[in-house]
N, C-alpha and C positions, 0 to 999 in steps of 0.2 A: 475523581479519577475513573476513568473508563478502562474496562477490562472485558473484551470480548473474545470468545473461543468459537471457531467454526469447524464442524466436522461434516457438514453436508452443504449442498448448494444453498438452501434456504437460509442457513447460519451464515454462509459467505455474503449473501446479499446484504444481510444487516451489517457485518463488519465492512463491507465494501462501501456502504453509504457513510460509515463514520470516517473512513479513510480518504473518500472522495475530496479533490482539492488539496489533499495534503502534499506539502512541498518536500522533495527528496533531492540531496545533493548527491551526486555520482560517487563521491568519496564515503558516503554513508550506507552504500549498497555492499553487501558481501555475501558469499557463499562458502561455506565450510564443508567441503566434499566429504571428509572423515566423519564429521558429526551429522552430515546430511541435513544441514539446516541453512536456509536462505533467510537473511534479515535485512531490514531496511529501516533506518531511523528517520523519522518524518517529523515534519512541523504541521501536525494535524489541525485543520480548521475545526472548531468546536460548533458543528452544527446543531448539537442538542442544546445550545445556549444561545443561538443566534436570533435576533429579532430582525425585523425589516430595517430598523434604523441604527442598530448597535445598542451597547457597544459589542465588538466583535473580538473574538479571542482565538489564539493559536496555543497549541501545547506540544511538547515534544512527546513523541510516541513510538514504540517499537511494533514493527510489522514482521512477523516471522512465519515462516512455514517448515515444519518438520517433516522429514522423510523425502527431502529434496534428492532426486536422482541426478538431475543435470539442470543447468541454466542456460539459456540462450538469450541474446538481445539483439535488437535491431535498432539502429539510428539512437544509441545510447552513447555519448561521448565519453568513453572510458579513458580517453587521453586528457580529458579536462576534468579533473576531480573535484573543481569548485563549480561545475555546470549544474544548474538547478532546474528541475522539471516538476510539473504538477500531476498527481495521480488522477486520471480521468475515470478509469474503471478497474476493477479486479473480478475476474470471472473465472470459472471452472469448467472445463470440458473433461467428461469422463471417458476413460480408456475403454477400448472395446471389452476389456476384461476389467471390470471393477475390483477393487476400490480405487485403483490408480487414476491418473489422468494428468491434465495439464491446467496449471494456474496461469493466468494471462494478466499482467499488468499493463495497462495502456497509459501512456504518458503524453501530456500536451506537447505539441510539436512533431508528433508521428513517431516517437519512440516506444517500444515495446520490450517487455521482458517475458519470457515463457520459462516456467518452472515445471518440469516434470516430476511429479510426486508419486509416493507409493500409495498413499491415501490422503484424504484433505484433512489437514491437522494445522490449523491457522490460528494465530493469536495476534490481537492488537491490544496493546496495553500503554496508557499514559505513563511516562517515566519522569515526570517534573512538573513543576508548577506552570500555570497558564500565564500568557501575556496578551495585552491588547495589541490589536492590529486595525489599522485604520481601514481597511478594505474587505468587503465581503465578496467572495468569488461570484461572478456574473457570468451565468451561461447563456443568457439571452443576448448579451452584449459581445460576446466572444466570437 
């Protein structure tokens, strides 16, 4: 079971590598303005166990950002709750006055989610058992 915390850009790079190629359904993305929490349940590809030829695995994981002040999205089909996208990258851009800034999730197909945060406080945690998957994400063939 993987559990990663990120409180700075270096930590986020490690978390982002683990979340890369995670599949997220639009209905599994939420922003609780009162609690100031953004969450996404993803089907994370287990890069840490993948060999060149398999077997390959995915696991259900929760990706969350605390201290979320606002969320904007572009080219995310909110009217299609079953729409599925792959996470390509997760980055943090500090604000002019730290510790706040913007977390950006870039999705395959051109979608983006921007989360304005008070400070970087991210968590990626596996929340279920893994299962086999026939394919390894292919960045060269994409």
